[in-house]
N, CA, C and O of each residue as an XYZ file, in Angstrom:
844
protein
N       3.032    -18.112     -5.541
C       1.626    -18.482     -5.128
C       1.319    -19.077     -4.099
O       0.475    -18.612     -3.332
N       1.911    -20.165     -3.888
C       1.688    -21.396     -2.989
C       1.792    -20.699     -1.464
O       1.015    -20.877     -0.527
N       3.049    -19.811     -1.505
C       3.131    -19.268      0.415
C       2.149    -18.184      0.379
O       2.168    -17.622      1.474
N       1.490    -17.771     -0.235
C       0.207    -17.224      0.174
C      -0.402    -17.411      1.139
O      -0.883    -16.712      2.030
N      -0.330    -18.889      0.798
C      -1.107    -19.965      1.775
C      -0.292    -20.324      2.971
O      -0.691    -20.078      4.110
N       0.887    -20.923      2.709
C       1.672    -21.292      3.552
C       2.473    -20.699      4.550
O       2.911    -21.189      5.591
N       2.659    -19.020      3.842
C       3.402    -18.510      4.872
C       2.607    -18.002      6.160
O       3.220    -17.695      7.183
N       1.076    -17.919      6.058
C       0.317    -17.472      7.273
C       0.693    -17.768      8.109
O       1.168    -16.877      8.813
N       0.765    -19.443      8.717
C       0.736    -19.833     10.055
C       2.159    -19.218     10.499
O       2.223    -18.753     11.637
N       3.214    -19.186      9.744
C       4.360    -18.555     10.319
C       4.396    -17.049     10.718
O       5.054    -16.668     11.686
N       3.568    -16.097      9.833
C       3.419    -14.933     10.399
C       2.614    -14.766     11.776
O       2.868    -14.063     12.754
N       1.489    -15.710     11.504
C       0.499    -16.051     12.621
C       1.518    -15.768     13.973
O       1.425    -14.820     14.753
N       2.503    -16.863     14.006
C       3.198    -16.617     15.096
C       4.463    -15.821     15.296
O       5.266    -16.070     16.195
N       4.587    -14.961     14.512
C       6.020    -14.078     14.552
C       5.818    -13.034     15.539
O       4.995    -12.119     15.501
N       6.757    -13.318     16.503
C       6.652    -12.131     17.871
C       6.635    -10.747     17.446
O       7.525    -10.358     16.690
N       5.668     -9.905     17.866
C       6.288     -8.598     17.600
C       5.176     -8.204     16.467
O       4.786     -7.072     16.754
N       4.588     -8.622     15.438
C       3.994     -8.424     14.239
C       2.341     -8.667     14.827
O       1.736     -9.697     15.126
N       1.907     -7.089     14.834
C       0.791     -6.832     15.443
C      -0.491     -6.682     14.272
O      -1.712     -6.692     14.426
N       0.332     -6.545     13.090
C      -1.052     -6.557     12.061
C      -0.027     -6.924     10.532
O       1.078     -6.501     10.193
N      -1.048     -7.948      9.829
C      -0.051     -8.095      8.392
C      -1.408     -8.190      7.581
O      -2.581     -8.219      7.952
N      -0.724     -8.232      6.158
C      -1.522     -8.508      5.199
C      -0.456     -9.102      3.918
O       0.636     -8.606      3.642
N      -0.968    -10.055      3.371
C       0.107    -10.545      2.145
C      -1.182     -9.915      0.958
O      -2.399     -9.736      1.022
N      -0.280     -9.755      0.075
C      -1.084     -8.799     -0.879
C      -0.561     -9.146     -2.589
O       0.518     -8.860     -3.107
N      -1.571     -9.748     -3.108
C      -1.127     -9.962     -4.841
C      -1.027     -8.434     -5.450
O      -1.405     -7.456     -4.805
N      -0.629     -8.378     -6.395
C      -0.295     -6.957     -7.256
C      -1.079     -6.558     -8.424
O      -1.358     -7.514     -9.148
N      -1.395     -5.732     -8.710
C      -1.929     -5.633    -10.088
C      -0.566     -4.750    -11.387
O       0.474     -4.155    -11.101
N      -1.066     -4.976    -12.496
C      -0.073     -4.488    -13.696
C      -0.212     -3.174    -13.598
O       0.849     -2.603    -13.851
N      -1.191     -2.373    -13.301
C      -1.148     -0.928    -13.374
C      -0.575     -0.110    -12.488
O      -0.068     -0.789    -11.595
N      -0.445      0.860    -12.346
C      -0.018      1.897    -11.147
C      -1.201      2.223    -10.202
O      -0.782      2.745     -9.170
N      -2.815      2.051    -10.235
C      -3.487      1.721     -9.243
C      -4.048      0.550     -9.155
O      -3.415     -0.494     -9.312
N      -5.402      0.610     -8.871
C      -6.013     -0.844     -8.770
C      -6.811     -1.084    -10.055
O      -7.783     -0.445    -10.458
N      -6.202     -2.137    -10.614
C      -6.585     -2.806    -11.750
C      -7.145     -4.271    -11.684
O      -7.041     -4.988    -10.689
N      -7.787     -4.653    -12.931
C      -8.271     -5.866    -13.249
C      -7.087     -7.283    -13.406
O      -7.154     -8.480    -13.126
N      -5.939     -6.305    -14.058
C      -4.682     -7.351    -14.251
C      -4.185     -7.814    -13.046
O      -4.119     -7.056    -12.079
N      -3.794     -9.073    -12.982
C      -2.685     -9.316    -11.939
C      -1.139     -9.397    -12.377
O      -0.924     -9.348    -13.588
N      -0.341     -9.484    -11.741
C       0.738     -9.378    -11.805
C       1.239    -10.764    -11.031
O       1.617    -10.738     -9.860
N       1.192    -12.032    -11.868
C       1.320    -13.169    -10.769
C       3.102    -13.122    -10.161
O       3.228    -13.610     -9.038
N       4.086    -12.720    -10.652
C       5.347    -12.723    -10.217
C       5.606    -12.115     -9.101
O       6.624    -12.360     -8.454
N       4.623    -11.161     -8.706
C       5.029     -9.857     -7.525
C       3.997    -10.135     -6.571
O       2.872    -10.546     -6.853
N       4.457     -9.879     -5.386
C       3.627     -9.859     -3.982
C       4.445     -9.155     -3.146
O       5.668     -9.020     -3.115
N       3.247     -8.583     -2.240
C       3.914     -7.398     -1.286
C       3.506     -7.945      0.158
O       2.654     -8.833      0.139
N       3.943     -7.586      1.292
C       3.663     -7.906      2.455
C       3.771     -6.657      3.320
O       4.895     -6.173      3.460
N       2.548     -5.980      4.022
C       2.188     -5.036      4.856
C       2.265     -5.453      6.110
O       1.471     -6.309      6.500
N       3.135     -4.975      6.877
C       3.291     -5.272      8.337
C       3.720     -4.147      9.107
O       4.566     -3.287      8.863
N       2.574     -4.421     10.598
C       3.118     -3.240     11.521
C       3.441     -4.246     12.583
O       2.922     -5.319     12.891
N       4.707     -3.401     13.158
C       5.625     -4.107     13.997
C       5.382     -3.498     15.378
O       4.765     -2.433     15.385
N       5.853     -4.115     16.784
C       5.444     -3.488     17.827
C       6.475     -2.482     18.182
O       6.191     -1.526     18.903
N       8.185     -2.749     17.484
C       8.919     -2.189     17.514
C      10.000     -2.565     16.182
O       9.946     -3.473     15.353
N      10.925     -1.516     16.364
C      12.120     -1.951     15.494
C      12.990     -3.582     15.496
O      13.420     -4.276     14.575
N      12.984     -3.766     17.137
C      13.712     -4.790     17.413
C      13.036     -6.296     16.713
O      13.658     -7.112     16.033
N      11.852     -6.342     17.044
C      10.881     -7.134     16.641
C      11.050     -7.526     14.969
O      11.075     -8.683     14.547
N      11.167     -6.219     14.072
C      11.504     -6.340     12.869
C      12.778     -7.020     12.467
O      12.817     -7.954     11.667
N      14.054     -6.379     13.206
C      15.238     -7.187     13.047
C      15.013     -8.554     12.988
O      15.242     -9.277     12.018
N      14.564     -8.877     14.042
C      14.757    -10.288     14.402
C      13.841    -11.018     13.438
O      14.195    -12.190     13.318
N      12.908    -10.742     12.802
C      12.394    -11.451     11.450
C      13.111    -11.337     10.289
O      12.971    -12.129      9.357
N      13.922    -10.345     10.275
C      14.534    -10.006      9.140
C      15.723    -11.062      9.574
O      16.029    -11.695      8.563
N      16.176    -11.305     10.231
C      17.651    -12.079     10.805
C      17.444    -13.969     10.828
O      18.243    -14.866     10.560
N      15.963    -13.997     11.287
C      15.539    -15.324     11.538
C      14.607    -16.048     10.661
O      14.690    -17.229     10.324
N      13.711    -15.193     10.337
C      12.563    -16.027      9.483
C      12.686    -16.645      8.030
O      13.324    -16.164      7.095
N      12.120    -17.532      8.035
C      12.556    -18.181      6.735
C      11.873    -17.576      5.570
O      12.235    -17.705      4.401
N      10.562    -16.711      6.113
C       9.948    -15.901      5.119
C      10.874    -14.867      4.598
O      10.736    -14.391      3.471
N      11.793    -14.529      5.393
C      12.797    -13.005      4.863
C      13.706    -13.718      4.299
O      14.061    -13.195      3.243
N      14.372    -14.913      4.586
C      15.507    -15.880      4.073
C      14.806    -16.395      2.890
O      15.660    -17.103      2.357
N      13.810    -16.444      2.218
C      13.575    -16.605      0.891
C      13.567    -15.554      0.067
O      14.124    -15.603     -1.030
N      12.931    -14.487      0.510
C      13.125    -13.249      0.025
C      14.472    -12.842     -0.826
O      14.521    -12.370     -1.962
N      15.788    -13.240      0.266
C      16.934    -13.018     -0.426
C      17.414    -13.966     -1.341
O      18.168    -13.615     -2.249
N      16.984    -15.370     -1.168
C      17.647    -16.427     -1.704
C      16.891    -16.461     -3.198
O      17.575    -16.694     -4.195
N      15.445    -16.218     -3.312
C      14.710    -17.057     -4.259
C      13.813    -15.706     -5.197
O      13.212    -16.023     -6.223
N      13.816    -14.535     -4.815
C      13.348    -13.820     -5.196
C      14.267    -12.835     -6.403
O      15.366    -12.419     -6.036
N      13.822    -12.523     -7.691
C      14.216    -11.738     -8.401
C      14.847    -10.735     -8.293
O      15.912    -10.473     -8.852
N      13.934     -9.751     -7.186
C      14.263     -8.616     -6.998
C      13.014     -8.521     -5.877
O      11.988     -9.198     -5.795
N      13.440     -7.563     -5.158
C      12.546     -7.267     -3.843
C      13.029     -5.903     -3.282
O      14.121     -5.396     -3.538
N      12.188     -5.443     -2.581
C      12.588     -3.924     -1.993
C      11.617     -3.770     -0.904
O      10.452     -4.159     -0.979
N      12.236     -3.080      0.295
C      11.862     -3.287      1.637
C      11.889     -1.571      1.720
O      12.830     -0.945      1.231
N      10.621     -0.822      2.469
C      10.743      0.421      2.855
C      10.184      0.281      4.534
O       9.442     -0.563      5.036
N      10.748      1.257      5.033
C      10.383      1.455      6.532
C       9.632      2.803      6.771
O      10.017      3.870      6.292
N       8.507      2.656      7.570
C       7.611      3.771      7.640
C       7.230      4.367      8.856
O       6.774      3.535      9.640
N       7.257      5.490      9.276
C       6.633      6.200     10.425
C       5.324      6.774     10.046
O       5.197      7.757      9.317
N       4.385      6.121     10.568
C       2.836      6.842     10.576
C       2.815      8.353     10.691
O       3.364      8.891     11.652
N       2.097      9.183      9.588
C       1.999     10.615      9.823
C       0.219     10.741     10.232
O      -0.356     11.424     11.080
N      -0.288      9.772      9.226
C      -2.084     10.107      9.646
C      -2.597      8.851      9.230
O      -1.994      8.254      8.339
N      -3.740      8.296      9.799
C      -4.439      7.229      9.382
C      -5.586      7.101     10.107
O      -5.807      6.967     11.311
N      -6.705      7.213      8.517
C      -8.081      7.338      9.352
C      -8.895      6.210      8.604
O      -8.503      5.810      7.508
N      -9.962      5.729      9.166
C     -10.837      4.819      8.512
C     -10.587      3.368      9.298
O     -10.420      3.385     10.517
N     -10.566      2.114      8.555
C     -10.406      0.957      9.215
C      -9.942     -0.150      8.354
O      -9.984      0.144      7.159
N      -9.465     -1.469      8.645
C      -8.642     -2.292      8.044
C      -9.459     -3.709      8.911
O      -9.218     -3.898     10.103
N     -10.326     -4.533      8.208
C     -10.874     -5.422      8.987
C     -11.083     -5.144     10.179
O     -10.550     -5.792     11.079
N     -11.979     -4.026     10.432
C     -12.821     -3.604     11.345
C     -12.056     -2.816     12.540
O     -12.623     -2.690     13.625
N     -10.795     -2.303     12.328
C     -10.123     -1.463     13.187
C      -9.025     -0.814     12.590
O      -8.858     -1.034     11.391
N      -8.291     -0.110     13.130
C      -7.323      1.009     12.363
C      -6.394      0.322     13.169
O      -6.441      0.231     14.395
N      -5.363     -0.260     12.247
C      -4.141     -1.038     12.665
C      -2.675      0.260     12.726
O      -1.544     -0.114     13.039
N      -2.909      1.383     12.460
C      -1.764      2.262     12.622
C      -1.667      2.888     13.992
O      -2.786      3.333     14.248
N      -0.826      3.125     14.996
C      -0.827      3.960     15.550
C      -0.155      4.913     15.452
O       1.014      4.844     15.073
N      -0.825      6.169     15.817
C      -0.495      7.673     15.685
C       0.355      8.313     16.736
O      -0.310      8.524     17.751
N       1.543      8.675     16.829
C       1.939      9.326     18.184
C       2.681     10.595     17.668
O       3.505     10.740     16.764
N       1.962     11.692     18.777
C       2.165     12.859     18.382
C       1.812     13.484     17.196
O       1.242     12.714     16.423
N       1.978     14.793     16.723
C       1.512     15.467     15.540
C       2.449     15.477     14.402
O       3.612     15.154     14.646
N       2.073     15.851     13.000
C       2.890     15.225     12.051
C       3.901     16.569     11.863
O       4.972     16.349     11.296
N       3.661     17.727     12.238
C       4.509     18.555     12.288
C       4.816     18.833     10.745
O       4.150     18.224      9.908
N       5.984     19.900     10.267
C       6.441     20.347      9.325
C       6.913     18.681      8.593
O       7.671     17.834      9.066
N       6.311     18.667      7.596
C       7.188     17.387      6.899
C       7.926     17.853      5.452
O       7.423     18.450      4.500
N       9.301     17.362      5.638
C      10.094     17.195      4.450
C      10.356     16.369      3.684
O      10.521     15.267      4.208
N      10.519     16.418      2.236
C      10.854     15.163      1.800
C       9.744     14.325      1.462
O       8.570     14.688      1.401
N      10.246     13.055      1.223
C       9.486     11.915      0.362
C       8.218     11.563      1.396
O       8.409     11.385      2.599
N       6.873     11.484      0.759
C       5.811     10.868      1.759
C       5.358      9.374      1.176
O       5.843      9.097      0.079
N       4.815      8.754      1.554
C       4.421      7.474      1.368
C       2.809      7.228      1.843
O       2.445      7.502      2.987
N       1.814      6.628      0.730
C       0.911      6.865      0.885
C       0.074      5.759      0.991
O       0.292      5.331     -0.142
N      -0.817      4.855      1.525
C      -1.526      3.930      1.565
C      -3.048      3.726      1.591
O      -3.388      4.325      2.611
N      -3.825      3.359      1.191
C      -4.997      3.151      0.540
C      -5.647      2.370      0.582
O      -5.351      1.714     -0.417
N      -6.801      1.651      1.301
C      -7.209      0.596      0.954
C      -8.919      0.273      1.026
O      -9.617      0.823      1.878
N      -9.332     -0.432      0.286
C     -11.303     -0.213      0.612
C     -11.444     -1.637      0.038
O     -10.782     -2.343     -0.722
N     -12.706     -1.763      0.796
C     -13.612     -3.013      0.992
C     -14.354     -2.662     -0.066
O     -15.266     -1.898      0.249
N     -14.307     -2.910     -1.106
C     -15.362     -2.547     -2.389
C     -16.941     -3.435     -2.282
O     -16.924     -4.658     -2.419
N     -18.100     -2.791     -2.060
C     -19.042     -3.220     -2.311
C     -19.226     -4.072     -3.639
O     -18.850     -3.555     -4.692
N     -19.835     -5.473     -3.659
C     -20.058     -6.369     -4.736
C     -20.872     -5.276     -5.732
O     -20.243     -4.806     -6.681
N     -21.924     -4.974     -5.568
C     -23.082     -4.102     -6.298
C     -22.076     -2.749     -7.126
O     -22.141     -2.137     -8.192
N     -21.376     -2.754     -6.189
C     -20.169     -1.582     -6.797
C     -18.972     -2.019     -7.763
O     -18.579     -1.106     -8.490
N     -18.540     -2.832     -7.857
C     -17.576     -3.525     -8.385
C     -17.538     -2.825    -10.221
O     -16.573     -2.308    -10.785
N     -18.476     -2.984    -10.592
C     -18.388     -2.691    -12.026
C     -18.249     -1.227    -12.027
O     -17.074     -1.058    -12.351
N     -18.896      0.155    -11.812
C     -18.544      1.253    -11.667
C     -17.165      1.697    -11.049
O     -16.372      2.449    -11.615
N     -17.002      1.166     -9.893
C     -15.447      1.224     -9.172
C     -14.397      0.952    -10.664
O     -13.660      1.857    -11.055
N     -14.461     -0.251    -11.306
C     -13.060     -0.460    -12.093
C     -13.316      0.485    -13.183
O     -12.365      1.045    -13.729
N     -14.787      0.757    -13.621
C     -14.755      1.677    -14.898
C     -14.235      3.000    -14.390
O     -14.036      3.846    -15.261
N     -13.969      3.343    -13.097
C     -13.450      4.689    -12.968
C     -11.669      4.556    -12.810
O     -10.942      5.548    -12.756
N     -11.218      3.276    -12.758
C      -9.726      3.115    -12.557
C      -8.662      3.832    -13.536
O      -7.869      4.713    -13.204
N      -8.824      3.241    -14.858
C      -8.035      3.983    -16.125
C      -8.096      5.520    -16.003
O      -7.032      6.124    -16.140
N      -9.167      6.184    -15.772
C      -8.837      7.407    -15.773
C      -7.815      8.257    -14.544
O      -7.206      9.325    -14.608
N      -7.968      7.205    -13.409
C      -7.076      7.582    -12.289
C      -5.473      6.972    -12.627
O      -4.506      7.732    -12.618
N      -5.367      5.740    -12.873
C      -4.493      5.653    -13.571
C      -3.505      6.470    -14.400
O      -2.280      6.543    -14.305
N      -4.459      7.139    -15.341
C      -3.637      8.114    -16.318
C      -3.181      9.170    -15.635
O      -2.010      9.538    -15.729
N      -4.139      9.808    -14.817
C      -3.684     11.076    -14.022
C      -2.494     10.617    -13.178
O      -1.641     11.496    -13.055
N      -2.247      9.565    -12.621
C      -1.040      9.089    -11.841
C       0.191      9.032    -12.812
O       1.061      9.871    -12.574
N       0.450      8.026    -14.061
C       1.014      8.937    -14.883
C       1.579     10.146    -15.608
O       2.569     10.237    -16.335
N       0.463     11.281    -15.120
C       1.077     12.605    -15.586
C       1.762     13.277    -14.283
O       2.487     14.266    -14.387
N       1.479     12.675    -13.086
C       2.041     13.279    -11.927
C       3.617     13.447    -12.045
O       4.234     12.388    -11.925
N       4.359     14.562    -12.253
C       5.770     14.313    -11.808
C       5.959     13.886    -10.182
O       6.694     12.984     -9.779
N       5.309     14.556     -9.549
C       5.776     13.757     -8.205
C       5.597     12.620     -7.635
O       6.019     12.249     -6.540
N       4.925     12.033     -8.437
C       4.992     10.236     -8.135
C       5.873      9.502     -8.350
O       5.916      8.940     -9.445
N       6.875      9.265     -7.360
C       8.221      8.463     -7.358
C       7.646      7.169     -7.984
O       8.146      6.795     -9.045
N       6.570      6.398     -7.388
C       6.348      5.157     -7.688
C       5.096      4.810     -7.059
O       4.598      5.395     -6.098
N       4.585      3.725     -7.730
C       3.323      3.274     -6.916
C       3.019      1.862     -7.787
O       3.599      1.401     -8.770
N       1.780      1.334     -6.956
C       1.180     -0.063     -7.232
C       0.004     -0.252     -6.603
O      -0.353      0.093     -5.477
N      -0.772     -1.062     -7.783
C      -2.335     -1.706     -6.930
C      -2.097     -2.580     -6.052
O      -0.920     -2.942     -6.032
N      -2.764     -3.052     -5.323
C      -2.652     -4.373     -4.427
C      -3.834     -5.041     -3.830
O      -4.867     -4.398     -3.642
N      -3.745     -6.198     -3.546
C      -5.145     -6.696     -3.357
C      -5.172     -7.795     -2.063
O      -4.227     -8.569     -1.909
N      -6.008     -7.795     -1.407
C      -5.970     -9.053     -0.711
C      -6.989    -10.090     -1.305
O      -6.692    -11.267     -1.099
N      -7.962     -9.883     -1.901
C      -8.755    -10.877     -2.572
C      -8.859    -10.576     -4.034
O      -8.835     -9.353     -4.174
N      -8.978    -11.283     -5.334
C      -9.145    -10.591     -6.338
C     -10.300     -9.634     -6.549
O     -11.370    -10.218     -6.382
N     -10.462     -8.087     -6.928
C     -11.348     -7.734     -7.179
C     -11.805     -6.676     -6.089
O     -11.815     -5.445     -6.089
N     -12.112     -7.460     -5.328
C     -12.884     -6.803     -4.035
C     -12.714     -5.964     -2.703
O     -13.435     -5.169     -2.101
N     -11.029     -6.658     -2.439
C     -10.304     -5.588     -1.427
C      -9.374     -5.574     -1.752
O      -8.624     -6.541     -1.617
N      -9.009     -4.401     -2.353
C      -7.810     -3.316     -2.753
C      -7.403     -2.407     -2.096
O      -8.022     -1.853     -1.187
N      -6.023     -2.081     -2.586
C      -5.366     -1.163     -2.089
C      -4.224     -0.718     -3.076
O      -3.692     -1.444     -3.915
N      -3.898      0.806     -2.789
C      -2.792      0.841     -3.353
C      -1.564      1.370     -2.399
O      -1.740      1.644     -1.212
N      -0.354      1.474     -3.039
C       0.576      2.109     -2.251
C       1.404      3.011     -3.077
O       1.544      2.599     -4.228
N       1.935      4.019     -2.832
C       2.841      5.234     -3.870
C       3.515      6.285     -2.782
O       3.232      6.763     -1.684
N       4.443      6.342     -3.636
C       5.393      7.164     -2.890
C       5.636      8.421     -3.628
O       5.870      8.323     -4.833
N       5.613      9.715     -3.015
C       5.539     10.843     -3.308
C       6.755     11.858     -3.303
O       7.277     11.790     -2.191
N       7.273     12.580     -3.941
C       8.328     13.812     -3.821
C       8.254     14.616     -2.552
O       9.100     15.124     -1.817
N       6.677     14.537     -2.558
C       6.652     15.812     -0.841
C       4.927     15.588     -0.638
O       4.167     14.794     -1.193
N       4.703     16.518      0.276
C       3.436     16.387      0.697
C       2.466     17.386     -0.326
O       1.242     17.264     -0.387
N       3.160     18.274     -1.020
C       2.731     18.879     -1.817
C       2.039     18.221     -3.087
O       0.922     18.426     -3.560
N       2.983     17.426     -3.460
C       2.712     16.399     -4.916
C       1.675     15.587     -4.018
O       0.757     15.972     -4.742
N       1.200     15.019     -3.336
C       0.103     14.395     -2.603
C      -1.110     15.280     -2.834
O      -2.118     14.911     -3.436
N      -0.875     16.771     -2.169
C      -2.258     17.430     -2.233
C      -2.579     17.506     -3.804
O      -3.698     17.474     -4.315
N      -1.501     17.599     -4.366
C      -1.750     18.010     -5.984
C      -2.720     16.845     -6.566
O      -3.750     17.090     -7.194
N      -2.326     15.768     -6.320
C      -2.942     14.560     -6.866
C      -4.388     14.598     -6.494
O      -5.285     14.636     -7.337
N      -4.613     14.584     -5.013
C      -5.525     14.219     -4.429
C      -6.649     15.189     -4.226
O      -7.699     14.739     -3.767
N      -6.553     16.595     -4.540
C      -7.293     17.856     -4.687
C      -7.507     18.494     -5.946
O      -8.501     19.174     -6.200
N      -6.439     18.239     -6.834
C      -6.550     19.350     -7.941
C      -6.761     18.547     -9.386
O      -6.996     19.128    -10.445
N      -6.658     17.400     -9.264
C      -7.059     16.248    -10.172
C      -8.091     16.036    -10.802
O      -8.506     14.963    -10.364
N      -8.860     16.446    -11.670
C     -10.465     16.331    -11.623
C     -10.813     14.835    -11.630
O     -11.820     14.441    -11.043
N      -9.987     13.984    -12.293
C     -10.337     12.620    -12.605
C     -10.543     11.979    -11.288
O     -11.515     11.276    -11.011
N      -9.351     12.330    -10.324
C      -9.609     11.969     -8.784
C     -10.649     12.109     -7.960
O     -11.161     11.322     -7.163
N     -11.056     13.927     -8.443
C     -11.960     14.361     -7.532
C     -13.070     13.873     -7.889
O     -13.705     13.693     -6.850
N     -13.840     13.464     -9.014
C     -14.712     12.834     -9.543
C     -14.857     11.592     -8.888
O     -15.871     11.329     -8.240
N     -13.939     10.834     -9.010
C     -14.045      9.487     -8.340
C     -14.181      9.335     -6.531
O     -14.545      8.366     -5.864
N     -13.794     10.504     -6.162
C     -14.074     10.427     -4.684
C     -15.580     11.172     -4.599
O     -16.134     10.938     -3.525
N     -16.163     11.814     -5.290
C     -17.328     12.076     -5.334
C     -18.296     11.095     -5.292
O     -19.238     11.103     -4.499
N     -18.033     10.043     -6.333
C     -18.968      8.946     -6.431
C     -18.634      7.755     -5.451
O     -19.521      6.905     -5.384
N     -17.693      7.579     -4.805
C     -17.705      7.053     -3.852
C     -18.594      7.625     -2.831
O     -19.714      7.194     -2.557
N     -17.996      8.645     -2.284
C     -19.253      9.186     -1.024
C     -20.641      8.767     -1.627
O     -21.236      7.774     -1.209
N     -21.184      9.656     -2.735
C     -22.567      9.689     -3.147
C     -23.078      8.572     -3.342
O     -24.237      8.416     -2.958
N     -22.431      7.544     -3.946
C     -22.676      5.828     -3.822
C     -22.531      5.115     -3.174
O     -22.982      3.990     -3.387
N     -21.836      5.409     -2.075
C     -21.601      4.587     -1.010
C     -20.798      3.281     -1.623
O     -21.145      2.206     -1.135
N     -19.955      3.247     -2.450
C     -18.767      2.354     -3.179
C     -18.390      1.408     -2.158
O     -18.648      0.235     -2.427
N     -17.733      1.688     -0.838
C     -17.073      1.093     -0.192
C     -17.657      0.398      1.293
O     -18.412      1.144      1.917
N     -17.473     -0.491      1.701
C     -18.094     -1.080      2.989
C     -17.046     -0.639      4.081
O     -17.355     -0.313      5.227
N     -15.804     -0.671      3.588
C     -14.615     -0.217      4.669
C     -13.607      0.166      3.752
O     -13.386     -0.402      2.683
N     -12.915      1.288      4.268
C     -11.967      2.001      3.734
C     -10.769      2.336      4.775
O     -11.143      2.465      5.941
N      -9.301      2.506      4.509
C      -8.593      3.237      5.053
C      -7.744      3.939      4.124
O      -7.540      3.652      2.945
N      -7.205      5.032      4.894
C      -6.178      6.096      4.600
C      -5.109      6.172      5.218
O      -5.247      6.273      6.437
N      -3.912      6.159      4.774
C      -2.485      6.508      5.938
C      -1.566      7.082      4.845
O      -1.417      6.828      3.650
N      -1.015      7.934      5.688
C       0.436      8.978      5.495
C       1.183      8.352      6.144
O       0.793      7.781      7.163
N       2.777      8.280      5.618
C       3.850      8.087      6.363
C       4.985      8.776      5.748
O       5.112      9.211      4.603
N       5.877      8.784      6.866
C       7.160      9.449      6.146
C       8.113      8.011      6.040
O       8.320      7.331      7.045
N       8.485      7.763      5.126
C       9.490      6.458      4.709
C      11.033      7.156      5.306
O      11.415      8.318      5.170
N      11.723      6.023      5.989
C      12.852      6.315      6.614
C      13.946      5.373      6.485
O      14.851      5.403      7.319
N      13.961      4.539      5.531
C      14.830      3.599      5.589
C      13.959      2.445      4.014
O      12.855      1.971      3.748
N      15.485      2.504      3.344
C      15.080      1.225      2.083
C      15.841      0.739      1.684
O      16.897      1.278      2.016
N      16.000     -0.240      0.959
C      17.019     -1.127      0.437
C      16.062     -2.014     -0.651
O      14.852     -2.244     -0.672
N      17.176     -2.398     -1.537
C      16.814     -3.481     -2.678
C      16.327     -2.423     -3.600
O      16.609     -1.234     -3.449
N      15.520     -2.934     -4.650
C      15.230     -2.369     -6.025
C      13.702     -2.499     -6.461
O      13.416     -3.685     -6.297
N      12.694     -1.869     -6.900
C      11.457     -1.638     -7.412
C      11.767     -1.280     -8.846
O      12.192     -0.180     -9.199
N      11.524     -2.286     -9.629
C      12.013     -2.013    -11.445
C      13.392     -1.588    -11.483
O      13.755     -0.649    -12.190
N      14.123     -2.208    -10.791
C      15.477     -1.459    -11.104
C      16.201     -0.916    -10.242
O      17.361     -1.251    -10.005
N      15.489      0.114     -9.603
C      15.762      1.554     -8.919
C      15.076      1.435     -7.664
O      14.053      0.796     -7.416
N      15.823      2.177     -6.870
C      15.223      2.343     -5.278
C      14.504      3.572     -5.579
O      15.295      4.514     -5.528
N      13.082      4.015     -5.932
C      12.611      5.238     -5.897
C      12.723      6.429     -4.894
O      12.365      7.596     -5.055
N      13.315      5.829     -3.810
C      13.328      6.727     -2.800
C      14.878      7.448     -3.028
O      15.119      8.505     -2.447
N      15.852      6.841     -3.863
C      17.098      7.696     -4.221
C      17.455      8.142     -5.185
O      18.498      8.795     -5.215
C-alpha cells in the first residue's frame, strides 16, 4: 500500500509516460465496495513502445513487480475508440478508424460518481456483477478505483466485439443502469474506451486470460 504514495514521484519523472493512474482493486468482477488490498493496478499511456521498454528495463517500479509480486499480469493495448474524459481530458489518442476487429477486445470504463448518487450507484452493482458472471464471452474483468467509493473504473477482456455488444445492449440489468446513469446524472465525469490487446505476459488468477 505504501507504494501507492511512494511510486508517484517516480512515475511523474518517467520519460515518455503521458498519462498514468495507480489503482486499487475490488473483490468483485465490477465496481464494488469490497477492496482487495493485495492487488493493485497501473494504467499507463505511453508516447511510444520504446518508452515502455525503457521503463520495464530500468524502472525500480517494474523491478519490484518482478521480484516482490506473488503474481503479475501485463497487457499492451491499441485504442479502438475512446469518449469522455479522465481528470478533465481524454488521454487516449486514436489514430485512424477501427475497421473490422477480429479476436479479443479490452474495455476500460471509468467514472467519477457524484457523492449524492453513491448509494444508488452501489445498489446497482450486484445485478451488473451477476450479469458479468453469466457472460461466456467475458474472459476476465476487475473493478478498480483511484479513490475509495467515488472514483471507480472497470477493466474487462472479451472474446470478441460481439460479446461486448451483447453485454452492453442486450442485458436488461446493464441497460437499466445506463438509463439511470443518464436520467439521474450519476457521474460528474466518465470515460469509455475499447482496445485491441496485442501482447500480454504473466498470469491473472493463475492463467493468462488471452491465451
